[in-house]
N, CA, C and O atoms as a Tinker XYZ file with bonds, in Angstrom:
   276  protein
     1  N      0.853000   -1.217000   -0.041000    73     2
     2  CA    -0.027000    0.027000   -0.014000    64     1     3
     3  C      0.870000    1.228000    0.030000    63     2     4     5
     4  O      0.339000    2.332000   -0.099000    81     3
     5  N      2.134000    1.145000    0.193000    73     3     6
     6  CA     2.997000    2.270000    0.246000    64     5     7
     7  C      2.867000    3.029000   -1.098000    63     6     8     9
     8  O      2.790000    2.455000   -2.184000    81     7
     9  N      2.849000    4.368000   -0.929000    73     7    10
    10  CA     2.741000    5.228000   -2.138000    64     9    11
    11  C      1.241000    5.518000   -2.513000    63    10    12    13
    12  O      0.939000    6.476000   -3.224000    81    11
    13  N      0.376000    4.695000   -2.033000    73    11    14
    14  CA    -1.093000    4.980000   -2.313000    64    13    15
    15  C     -1.630000    5.952000   -1.278000    63    14    16    17
    16  O     -1.035000    6.177000   -0.224000    81    15
    17  N     -2.729000    6.493000   -1.608000    73    15    18
    18  CA    -3.377000    7.431000   -0.689000    64    17    19
    19  C     -3.756000    6.614000    0.646000    63    18    20    21
    20  O     -4.229000    5.478000    0.624000    81    19
    21  N     -3.507000    7.282000    1.700000    73    19    22
    22  CA    -3.682000    6.596000    2.970000    64    21    23
    23  C     -5.089000    6.086000    3.282000    63    22    24    25
    24  O     -5.287000    5.146000    4.052000    81    23
    25  N     -6.067000    6.760000    2.639000    73    23    26
    26  CA    -7.528000    6.256000    2.912000    64    25    27
    27  C     -7.696000    4.854000    2.342000    63    26    28    29
    28  O     -8.584000    4.128000    2.789000    81    27
    29  N     -6.884000    4.447000    1.378000    73    27    30
    30  CA    -7.091000    3.005000    0.892000    64    29    31
    31  C     -6.811000    2.020000    1.964000    63    30    32    33
    32  O     -7.511000    1.011000    2.048000    81    31
    33  N     -5.769000    2.257000    2.845000    73    31    34
    34  CA    -5.560000    1.408000    3.992000    64    33    35
    35  C     -6.663000    1.479000    4.985000    63    34    36    37
    36  O     -7.069000    0.467000    5.556000    81    35
    37  N     -7.161000    2.684000    5.199000    73    35    38
    38  CA    -8.241000    2.883000    6.170000    64    37    39
    39  C     -9.499000    2.074000    5.728000    63    38    40    41
    40  O    -10.158000    1.417000    6.535000    81    39
    41  N     -9.786000    2.157000    4.437000    73    39    42
    42  CA   -10.935000    1.396000    3.885000    64    41    43
    43  C    -10.764000   -0.023000    4.053000    63    42    44    45
    44  O    -11.752000   -0.686000    4.370000    81    43
    45  N     -9.596000   -0.610000    3.877000    73    43    46
    46  CA    -9.271000   -2.031000    4.129000    64    45    47
    47  C     -9.612000   -2.318000    5.566000    63    46    48    49
    48  O    -10.259000   -3.321000    5.866000    81    47
    49  N     -9.164000   -1.410000    6.501000    73    47    50
    50  CA    -9.481000   -1.676000    7.942000    64    49    51
    51  C    -10.918000   -1.679000    8.235000    63    50    52    53
    52  O    -11.354000   -2.453000    9.088000    81    51
    53  N    -11.701000   -0.865000    7.588000    73    51    54
    54  CA   -13.145000   -0.888000    7.767000    64    53    55
    55  C    -13.747000   -2.180000    7.259000    63    54    56    57
    56  O    -14.678000   -2.707000    7.868000    81    55
    57  N    -13.261000   -2.677000    6.207000    73    55    58
    58  CA   -13.708000   -4.010000    5.729000    64    57    59
    59  C    -13.537000   -5.069000    6.713000    63    58    60    61
    60  O    -14.440000   -5.883000    6.910000    81    59
    61  N    -12.381000   -5.110000    7.373000    73    59    62
    62  CA   -12.093000   -6.050000    8.427000    64    61    63
    63  C    -13.026000   -5.912000    9.620000    63    62    64    65
    64  O    -13.561000   -6.897000   10.128000    81    63
    65  N    -13.210000   -4.677000   10.053000    73    63    66
    66  CA   -14.145000   -4.449000   11.110000    64    65    67
    67  C    -15.568000   -4.875000   10.795000    63    66    68    69
    68  O    -16.298000   -5.381000   11.646000    81    67
    69  N    -15.937000   -4.648000    9.525000    73    67    70
    70  CA   -17.279000   -5.088000    9.055000    64    69    71
    71  C    -17.435000   -6.698000    9.142000    63    70    72    73
    72  O    -18.471000   -7.250000    9.513000    81    71
    73  N    -16.340000   -7.319000    8.774000    73    71    74
    74  CA   -16.345000   -8.797000    8.810000    64    73    75
    75  C    -16.421000   -9.298000   10.289000    63    74    76    77
    76  O    -17.137000  -10.243000   10.621000    81    75
    77  N    -15.645000   -8.608000   11.132000    73    75    78
    78  CA   -15.663000   -8.995000   12.526000    64    77    79
    79  C    -17.031000   -8.734000   13.177000    63    78    80    81
    80  O    -17.471000   -9.550000   13.987000    81    79
    81  N    -17.709000   -7.643000   12.860000    73    79    82
    82  CA   -19.017000   -7.378000   13.398000    64    81    83
    83  C    -20.039000   -8.451000   12.886000    63    82    84    85
    84  O    -20.816000   -8.997000   13.669000    81    83
    85  N    -20.017000   -8.715000   11.638000    73    83    86
    86  CA   -20.938000   -9.799000   11.127000    64    85    87
    87  C    -20.700000  -11.167000   11.656000    63    86    88    89
    88  O    -21.653000  -11.916000   11.869000    81    87
    89  N    -19.437000  -11.537000   11.883000    73    87    90
    90  CA   -19.135000  -12.784000   12.495000    64    89    91
    91  C    -19.582000  -12.853000   13.913000    63    90    92    93
    92  O    -20.161000  -13.848000   14.350000    81    91
    93  N    -19.308000  -11.766000   14.657000    73    91    94
    94  CA   -19.705000  -11.689000   16.039000    64    93    95
    95  C    -21.217000  -11.808000   16.195000    63    94    96    97
    96  O    -21.713000  -12.478000   17.101000    81    95
    97  N    -21.951000  -11.132000   15.277000    73    95    98
    98  CA   -23.426000  -11.150000   15.255000    64    97    99
    99  C    -23.933000  -12.536000   15.032000    63    98   100   101
   100  O    -24.881000  -12.984000   15.677000    81    99
   101  N    -23.253000  -13.259000   14.055000    73    99   102
   102  CA   -23.613000  -14.618000   13.736000    64   101   103
   103  C    -23.396000  -15.586000   14.859000    63   102   104   105
   104  O    -24.062000  -16.616000   14.960000    81   103
   105  N    -22.437000  -15.235000   15.717000    73   103   106
   106  CA   -22.098000  -16.066000   16.903000    64   105   107
   107  C    -22.941000  -15.722000   18.111000    63   106   108   109
   108  O    -22.777000  -16.335000   19.166000    81   107
   109  N    -23.895000  -14.699000   17.982000    73   107   110
   110  CA   -24.686000  -14.348000   19.033000    64   109   111
   111  C    -24.225000  -13.274000   20.007000    63   110   112   113
   112  O    -24.852000  -13.016000   21.034000    81   111
   113  N    -23.070000  -12.639000   19.633000    73   111   114
   114  CA   -22.525000  -11.518000   20.384000    64   113   115
   115  C    -23.501000  -10.374000   20.326000    63   114   116   117
   116  O    -23.940000  -10.010000   19.235000    81   115
   117  N    -23.861000   -9.790000   21.446000    73   115   118
   118  CA   -24.876000   -8.746000   21.541000    64   117   119
   119  C    -24.176000   -7.416000   21.501000    63   118   120   121
   120  O    -24.749000   -6.466000   20.967000    81   119
   121  N    -22.962000   -7.277000   22.034000    73   119   122
   122  CA   -22.335000   -5.922000   22.050000    64   121   123
   123  C    -20.881000   -6.056000   21.548000    63   122   124   125
   124  O    -20.281000   -7.111000   21.753000    81   123
   125  N    -20.313000   -5.069000   20.924000    73   123   126
   126  CA   -18.977000   -5.088000   20.494000    64   125   127
   127  C    -18.453000   -3.553000   20.525000    63   126   128   129
   128  O    -19.149000   -2.579000   20.236000    81   127
   129  N    -17.213000   -3.524000   20.895000    73   127   130
   130  CA   -16.560000   -2.195000   20.989000    64   129   131
   131  C    -15.410000   -2.185000   20.068000    63   130   132   133
   132  O    -14.609000   -3.119000   20.099000    81   131
   133  N    -15.265000   -1.187000   19.240000    73   131   134
   134  CA   -14.159000   -0.975000   18.401000    64   133   135
   135  C    -13.590000    0.402000   18.565000    63   134   136   137
   136  O    -14.322000    1.389000   18.486000    81   135
   137  N    -12.278000    0.496000   18.797000    73   135   138
   138  CA   -11.600000    1.722000   18.964000    64   137   139
   139  C    -11.034000    2.014000   17.541000    63   138   140   141
   140  O    -10.033000    1.411000   17.155000    81   139
   141  N    -11.646000    2.901000   16.786000    73   139   142
   142  CA   -11.281000    3.153000   15.437000    64   141   143
   143  C    -10.562000    4.459000   15.202000    63   142   144   145
   144  O    -10.080000    4.717000   14.099000    81   143
   145  N    -10.483000    5.299000   16.244000    73   143   146
   146  CA    -9.729000    6.514000   16.146000    64   145   147
   147  C     -9.041000    6.885000   17.388000    63   146   148   149
   148  O     -9.572000    6.764000   18.492000    81   147
   149  N     -7.774000    7.367000   17.188000    73   147   150
   150  CA    -6.993000    7.747000   18.386000    64   149   151
   151  C     -6.654000    9.192000   18.237000    63   150   152   153
   152  O     -6.880000    9.777000   17.178000    81   151
   153  N     -6.108000    9.796000   19.288000    73   151   154
   154  CA    -5.653000   11.154000   19.167000    64   153   155
   155  C     -4.496000   11.260000   18.174000    63   154   156   157
   156  O     -4.320000   12.301000   17.542000    81   155
   157  N     -3.714000   10.203000   18.030000    73   155   158
   158  CA    -2.633000   10.291000   17.048000    64   157   159
   159  C     -3.171000   10.457000   15.625000    63   158   160   161
   160  O     -2.533000   11.086000   14.781000    81   159
   161  N     -4.340000    9.892000   15.375000    73   159   162
   162  CA    -4.919000   10.091000   14.028000    64   161   163
   163  C     -5.211000   11.553000   13.728000    63   162   164   165
   164  O     -5.143000   11.993000   12.580000    81   163
   165  N     -5.534000   12.289000   14.768000    73   163   166
   166  CA    -5.837000   13.690000   14.573000    64   165   167
   167  C     -4.648000   14.544000   14.276000    63   166   168   169
   168  O     -4.799000   15.723000   13.954000    81   167
   169  N     -3.434000   13.973000   14.377000    73   167   170
   170  CA    -2.203000   14.688000   14.063000    64   169   171
   171  C     -1.861000   14.452000   12.634000    63   170   172   173
   172  O     -0.813000   14.915000   12.183000    81   171
   173  N     -2.672000   13.766000   11.896000    73   171   174
   174  CA    -2.321000   13.555000   10.456000    64   173   175
   175  C     -2.758000   14.804000    9.658000    63   174   176   177
   176  O     -3.302000   15.756000   10.218000    81   175
   177  N     -2.518000   14.773000    8.412000    73   175   178
   178  CA    -2.845000   15.970000    7.492000    64   177   179
   179  C     -4.370000   16.242000    7.597000    63   178   180   181
   180  O     -5.145000   15.326000    7.873000    81   179
   181  N     -4.771000   17.457000    7.383000    73   179   182
   182  CA    -6.137000   17.830000    7.364000    64   181   183
   183  C     -6.986000   16.994000    6.452000    63   182   184   185
   184  O     -8.107000   16.593000    6.764000    81   183
   185  N     -6.382000   16.749000    5.291000    73   183   186
   186  CA    -7.092000   15.923000    4.270000    64   185   187
   187  C     -7.327000   14.514000    4.698000    63   186   188   189
   188  O     -8.382000   13.945000    4.418000    81   187
   189  N     -6.342000   13.921000    5.388000    73   187   190
   190  CA    -6.434000   12.518000    5.909000    64   189   191
   191  C     -7.411000   12.460000    7.031000    63   190   192   193
   192  O     -8.172000   11.497000    7.117000    81   191
   193  N     -7.437000   13.466000    7.926000    73   191   194
   194  CA    -8.404000   13.483000    9.038000    64   193   195
   195  C     -9.805000   13.614000    8.498000    63   194   196   197
   196  O    -10.725000   12.974000    9.006000    81   195
   197  N     -9.998000   14.472000    7.429000    73   195   198
   198  CA   -11.333000   14.612000    6.858000    64   197   199
   199  C    -11.767000   13.287000    6.277000    63   198   200   201
   200  O    -12.892000   12.831000    6.479000    81   199
   201  N    -10.808000   12.658000    5.519000    73   199   202
   202  CA   -11.131000   11.297000    4.896000    64   201   203
   203  C    -11.546000   10.348000    5.958000    63   202   204   205
   204  O    -12.552000    9.654000    5.811000    81   203
   205  N    -10.791000   10.293000    7.045000    73   203   206
   206  CA   -11.135000    9.370000    8.159000    64   205   207
   207  C    -12.525000    9.597000    8.753000    63   206   208   209
   208  O    -13.310000    8.682000    9.004000    81   207
   209  N    -12.764000   10.905000    8.956000    73   207   210
   210  CA   -14.111000   11.276000    9.521000    64   209   211
   211  C    -15.268000   10.958000    8.592000    63   210   212   213
   212  O    -16.338000   10.549000    9.043000    81   211
   213  N    -15.054000   11.146000    7.289000    73   211   214
   214  CA   -16.069000   10.821000    6.293000    64   213   215
   215  C    -16.239000    9.340000    6.260000    63   214   216   217
   216  O    -17.368000    8.855000    6.177000    81   215
   217  N    -15.134000    8.577000    6.322000    73   215   218
   218  CA   -15.215000    7.094000    6.333000    64   217   219
   219  C    -15.996000    6.564000    7.512000    63   218   220   221
   220  O    -16.839000    5.676000    7.378000    81   219
   221  N    -15.699000    7.124000    8.667000    73   219   222
   222  CA   -16.368000    6.723000    9.926000    64   221   223
   223  C    -17.855000    7.031000    9.791000    63   222   224   225
   224  O    -18.673000    6.199000   10.184000    81   223
   225  N    -18.255000    8.216000    9.241000    73   223   226
   226  CA   -19.604000    8.594000    9.046000    64   225   227
   227  C    -20.362000    7.600000    8.093000    63   226   228   229
   228  O    -21.452000    7.113000    8.392000    81   227
   229  N    -19.726000    7.353000    6.981000    73   227   230
   230  CA   -20.356000    6.414000    5.969000    64   229   231
   231  C    -20.509000    5.050000    6.581000    63   230   232   233
   232  O    -21.576000    4.448000    6.462000    81   231
   233  N    -19.501000    4.541000    7.221000    73   231   234
   234  CA   -19.600000    3.167000    7.819000    64   233   235
   235  C    -20.720000    3.143000    8.886000    63   234   236   237
   236  O    -21.516000    2.204000    8.916000    81   235
   237  N    -20.783000    4.134000    9.731000    73   235   238
   238  CA   -21.805000    4.142000   10.762000    64   237   239
   239  C    -23.242000    4.226000   10.128000    63   238   240   241
   240  O    -24.183000    3.578000   10.587000    81   239
   241  N    -23.350000    5.037000    9.079000    73   239   242
   242  CA   -24.608000    5.088000    8.406000    64   241   243
   243  C    -25.036000    3.791000    7.818000    63   242   244   245
   244  O    -26.203000    3.406000    7.892000    81   243
   245  N    -24.088000    3.118000    7.232000    73   243   246
   246  CA   -24.375000    1.810000    6.651000    64   245   247
   247  C    -24.710000    0.743000    7.661000    63   246   248   249
   248  O    -25.583000   -0.094000    7.430000    81   247
   249  N    -23.987000    0.772000    8.830000    73   247   250
   250  CA   -24.253000   -0.253000    9.853000    64   249   251
   251  C    -25.523000    0.008000   10.537000    63   250   252   253
   252  O    -26.162000   -0.949000   10.975000    81   251
   253  N    -25.965000    1.243000   10.677000    73   251   254
   254  CA   -27.213000    1.516000   11.420000    64   253   255
   255  C    -28.301000    2.051000   10.541000    63   254   256   257
   256  O    -29.296000    2.557000   11.060000    81   255
   257  N    -28.174000    1.969000    9.235000    73   255   258
   258  CA   -29.165000    2.427000    8.193000    64   257   259
   259  C    -29.622000    3.812000    8.567000    63   258   260   261
   260  O    -30.813000    4.110000    8.658000    81   259
   261  N    -28.594000    4.673000    8.785000    73   259   262
   262  CA   -28.891000    6.093000    9.040000    64   261   263
   263  C    -28.657000    6.880000    7.812000    63   262   264   265
   264  O    -27.728000    6.565000    7.069000    81   263
   265  N    -29.451000    7.909000    7.535000    73   263   266
   266  CA   -29.324000    8.708000    6.344000    64   265   267
   267  C    -29.052000   10.208000    6.793000    63   266   268   269
   268  O    -29.837000   10.851000    7.491000    81   267
   269  N    -27.857000   10.679000    6.313000    73   267   270
   270  CA   -27.571000   12.091000    6.533000    64   269   271
   271  C    -27.727000   12.769000    5.266000    63   270   272   273
   272  O    -27.187000   12.321000    4.255000    81   271
   273  N    -28.450000   13.849000    5.253000    73   271   274
   274  CA   -28.607000   14.614000    4.042000    64   273   275
   275  C    -28.058000   16.041000    4.153000    63   274   276
   276  O    -28.127000   16.806000    3.191000    81   275
């Protein structure tokens, strides 16, 4: 992934989180916690922080069928 835009790696991470959530649900897990953002992430470039926030927003909307307009 070196040389590619950082968001590509973040998207791959979201795919893994999605798989874990679905697997946990299939196993009967009722609650799950994921630490997806740290204060170190906020030290990244403004563009990357914006991309991360947008990715979290989209993922959350998809997971909870929420619509932001």
